[in-house]
N, C-alpha and C positions, 0 to 999 in steps of 0.2 A: 504494499500499500504505500503510495507516495505521499509524504508528509508536506503540509503547506510551508511556505518559506518562513512563517513566522511561529513555528512549531515551538521553538525553545522558548520564545517570548510567552506564549501561552501558558507554558508549563511553569514559568517562573513566577506567575501570578501568585501573591502571598494568599495563604488561606485565612479564613475568618471562622473563629468558633460559633457555631450555629446558636447555641444557648448558653451564653455566658452565666454562671451561677452566682456572679458577685453580689446580686442583690437578694440572694436568699440569705435568711438568718443562719448564721453559723452555729453548728451543734456545740452545747456547753459539755464537751468531753469530759473535762474536770468534774463538773457537776454530776455527771452521769456515774463515773468511776467511783466518786465519793459515796453516792447513793448506793451503788452496788456492793461496796464495802460492808454496807450494814444489812444487806439483804439476806435472807435465807432461802435455801433450796426447798422447793414446793413440789417439785416432781420430776420425773426423767422418763424418757423413752429410748429404746434402741432400735435404730433401723438394720435389720439384718441384711446380710449379703444378699443381693439380688432381690429386695424387698424394700418396702417403705413403711413409716410409721408417721401417726398423726400426733400433734399436741397442741396445746392451747396455751397463750399468753395474755393475760391481762393488760390493758392499757398501763404504762408505767412499769411492766415487769421486764424481765431481761431472760434472753434464752441464748444459749451457748452450744455451739455444734463442735464435737472433739473426735478426732482421732484416737482410738483406743487399743487397736491390736497389730495395724499394718496399714501401709499407705492405700489410702481410699479416697474417692471423690464422692460428693453427694448433689443431687438435684433438689433445690428448694423451692416448693410453691408456698405463697402466703396468700390468705384471704381475710378480709375484714369479717370476723366472727358472727356480726350481725347480719351480712348479706354476701353470698357468695359471689354475686355480680362485680363487687368491688374487689379485685385482685392485683396481684403484683404486675407491675408494667415494666418488663426488662428494657424494651426499646426507650420509653422515655427516660428510665434510670440510666441507660448508656448515654443517651444524648445529653443528660445533664452532668454527669460524672466522669464518663470514659468507659472504656470497654471492660476494665477489671475494677471491682470494688476495692477501696481502699479505707484506712481509718478515717472516720468522719463522713463518710459518704452515705447516702440515705437511699432506702428502697421506697419507689414510689408506686402509688395505686392507678389503675387503670382510668380512662375518661369515662364518665364526666366528674369523677370524684377528685383525681389527680391531688392526693395530699401524701404525706409522708407516713409509711407504714411502720418502718424500723430504720435504726441507725447503727453503723458499725462503731462499737466503743472499744473493742479490741482486736488485735489479728496478730498472731504470733508467726505469721508468714509475711508480714508487712515488709521484712527486709528484703524479700525476693526481688522487687520491682520488675522491671523488663530485662529479660536475657538477650543473649547475642542474635537469637533467633526472631526476638520480638515476642516472645512467649511471656505472659503474665498469669497471675493466680487470682481465682475467684471471678470468673468471667460471666457477662451478660450479653454474650454474643449467641452461644449455642442455644437452640431450641429445646433440646432433651433428646435422648435416643428414643425411638417409637418404633412400632411394629408395622406402621405403614411404609415408612420409608426403607425398613428392613426388608418388607415383601418386595418394593419397588426395585431395590438394588440387589437383593439376592434371590428372590422368587421363594423365598421359605418364610415360615412364620416363627417368632420368638416372642415369649409372652411375659419376658421377666425384665424388658427394657424400663427406662424409668417412666416414661408415658403411662404404661400399664400398670406399674407399681404404684405411682401415684394416684392413678384411677382407683385402684382397689384400696387404698388409704383412705381416700375421700369419702368413697362409698360407704366403708365401714364406720367412718367417723360421724357420718350425718344419717345413716339410714337409708341411703339411695341405691337405686340400681346402679349397675355398671354403666349403662347409657346415659343415665341421668347425671352420674357423678363426671363422666369423661368431658363433657362439654365445658366444665369448669377448669380443668386441667389446663395450665398455660406455660408460656416460656419460662425459664427458670433462671435462678442464680446457680451457676455451676459451682459450688463450694469446693475449695481446694484443687478445683482442675486447673491444669496449666494449658493454655492455649494461645493462640494468636493467628496471624494471616501470613501465608508465604510471601516473601519479598517479590516473587517472579510473577505469580498467577493470582494472588490475592485470595488464596483457597484458605478455608477455615482449617487449621491443624491442631492436633493435641500431643503432648509430650508427657513423659513421666511426671506425675506430681512431686512437688517437693516436701508434701506432708508426712508427718512421722508420728508415731503414737506421743500423746501430749500435746500436738498442736492443736489450736482451737480459734474459733472466731465467735464475737460475742455481740449480740445485738440489743437494743433498748427498745422495746414496742412503743411505738407512739400512738397506737390504736389497740382496741382489742383484737387480738389475732387467732386465726386457726392456722396451723402450719402443717405441711406434709414434707418429709424428707426422704428420698430414694438414696439406698447405697448402689451406686451405679454397677451394672454387671462388667463394666469395663475396669473395674478395681482402680488401679491409680492411672489408667487410661495410657498407659505406655505402648500398647500394641494394637489392642481391639476394643471394641464394645459391642452390645446386644448380642452377646454370646455366653457359653458356660467356659470359655477357655481361660479368662484372667482369673488370677488370685484375688479374691474378695474378701473384705473385712466389715465388721460393723461399724457403725458411727453412733456416738451418744448425744442426744439431746436433753439439756438439763435447763429447767426453769427456775428463776429465782423471783423473789418478791420482797417488798418491803416499803419504806417511806419513800416516796419519789422526791426528786430533787426540789429544792424550794423554788415555787413559782411556775414550775412545770404544769402544763395542761396538754390533754391529748390533742393530736393534730385535726384541724378543722377542714370540713370539706371545701373544695375549691369555691372561690366566691363568684365565678363566671355565672352571669343570669341565665345563660343557656337560650337567649333569645335569636342567636344566629342570623341577625341583621332583619328580622322580622318583627 
């Protein structure tokens, strides 16, 4: 293909951040951590290998996801506990904070609600940053492994990918049929997963997660939450996913509650009037 004479000039145009977050109120990480120091553990669940577990966190509570036996990534879904239609919006979270979650970043809910659901207040893998391949940890790029894409690419059926695991967990948590629950399962936060885009073709890649037993990521719940976490069948995602080939390990979810930080209030629904120009 012939390039236009001004090709280099066009490529040299400086980028502009689409959604600069500077106008957002910064999280009070110090206040969150101080409050957490006085919290008590009120519950825990374990997402078994190639399965998922659900959990509840009240507004002002904290949940922590930990590696406990071996390197393992997890796919996280979040819903507002009062309405499953309001759920985690990975695309807007990515647009506001970047491709991978860091300390102080927030998880946002879908339109028309668009409010903060949770804030990252601890991350033992925060040291990783971006590696020489462009890989980072805790991505909001990948959608979740699912049986439909598996069927499309391999022609076979696999029932223990993250989409199916999350569907079963939500169905059990809310007493729904699988068909009723599946429509609420959504794009995920890939906890502990190390991913990026290839430099030459821009394809989504995964590599062995740097997570080790004892590593964890901790979230402050800004609203009442129902969560579900799948222990991905890809294990540490170093070679494959959506199969029984990888070594897989459980993930622990712990919930903590106590006196909220002074002045803290649950996140409010987005103030847009929804008139849409009429």
